[in-house]
C-alpha positions in Angstrom: 9.3 55.0 21.7 12.9 55.7 22.4 15.5 54.2 24.7 18.0 55.7 27.1 21.7 55.0 27.1 23.2 54.1 30.5 25.0 57.0 32.1 28.4 55.4 31.8 28.0 55.3 28.0 27.0 59.0 27.9 30.0 59.9 30.1 32.4 57.8 27.9 31.2 59.7 24.8 31.8 63.1 26.6 35.3 62.0 27.6 36.1 60.9 24.1 34.9 64.2 22.6 36.9 66.2 25.1 40.0 64.2 24.3 39.5 64.6 20.5 39.1 68.4 20.9 42.4 68.6 22.9 44.3 66.4 20.6 42.9 67.6 17.2 45.3 67.9 14.4 44.6 70.3 11.5 43.8 68.8 8.1 46.9 68.2 6.1 49.1 67.7 9.2 50.2 64.8 11.4 51.2 64.5 15.1 54.5 63.0 15.8 56.5 62.5 19.0 60.2 63.4 18.9 63.0 62.6 21.4 65.3 59.9 22.6 64.2 59.7 26.2 61.5 62.3 26.9 59.3 62.7 23.9 57.6 65.9 22.8 54.6 66.2 20.5 54.8 68.2 17.3 52.3 68.9 14.6 53.9 68.9 11.1 52.6 69.2 7.5 52.1 65.9 5.8 54.3 67.2 2.9 57.3 66.8 5.2 56.9 63.0 5.0 58.0 62.9 1.4 61.3 64.7 1.9 64.4 62.4 1.8 65.7 63.8 5.1 62.5 63.1 6.8 62.3 59.6 5.2 65.6 58.9 6.9 64.0 59.7 10.3 61.1 57.5 9.4 63.5 54.6 8.6 65.1 55.1 12.0 61.7 55.0 13.7 60.8 51.8 11.8 64.1 50.1 12.9 63.6 51.1 16.5 59.8 50.7 16.9 58.5 48.8 13.9 54.8 49.4 13.9 54.4 49.5 17.7 54.8 53.1 18.7 54.6 53.4 22.5 53.2 56.9 22.5 50.2 55.9 20.4 51.4 58.0 17.5 54.4 58.2 15.2 57.5 58.3 17.3 60.8 59.7 15.9 63.9 58.6 17.9 66.2 61.5 17.4 67.4 64.5 19.4 64.8 67.2 19.6 67.3 69.8 18.3 68.0 67.7 15.3 64.3 67.5 14.5 63.8 71.2 15.0 66.6 72.0 12.6 65.3 69.7 10.0 61.7 71.0 10.4 63.0 74.6 10.0 64.8 73.7 6.8 61.7 71.9 5.4 59.4 74.7 6.4 61.7 77.2 4.6 61.4 75.1 1.4 57.6 75.3 1.4 
């Protein structure tokens, strides 16, 4: 004998699966939000996190946000152009 889940639970599961599919991040990468005012989402390799220049950005994020990131993910409070330049340099090293 089985039991049935209420329709609201089934719908909630479907919504969560759809959100996960839209926001999936490939293995070995992390999602971050970059920008001073308007923040844009980027997917970067985890290996970037160990680079000293990126550690400086992480320290800035820690000073500004602590562990409370308003976007729900890691937020880097720098100009988008600055981040793109750094990411390009780090990508060239790999």
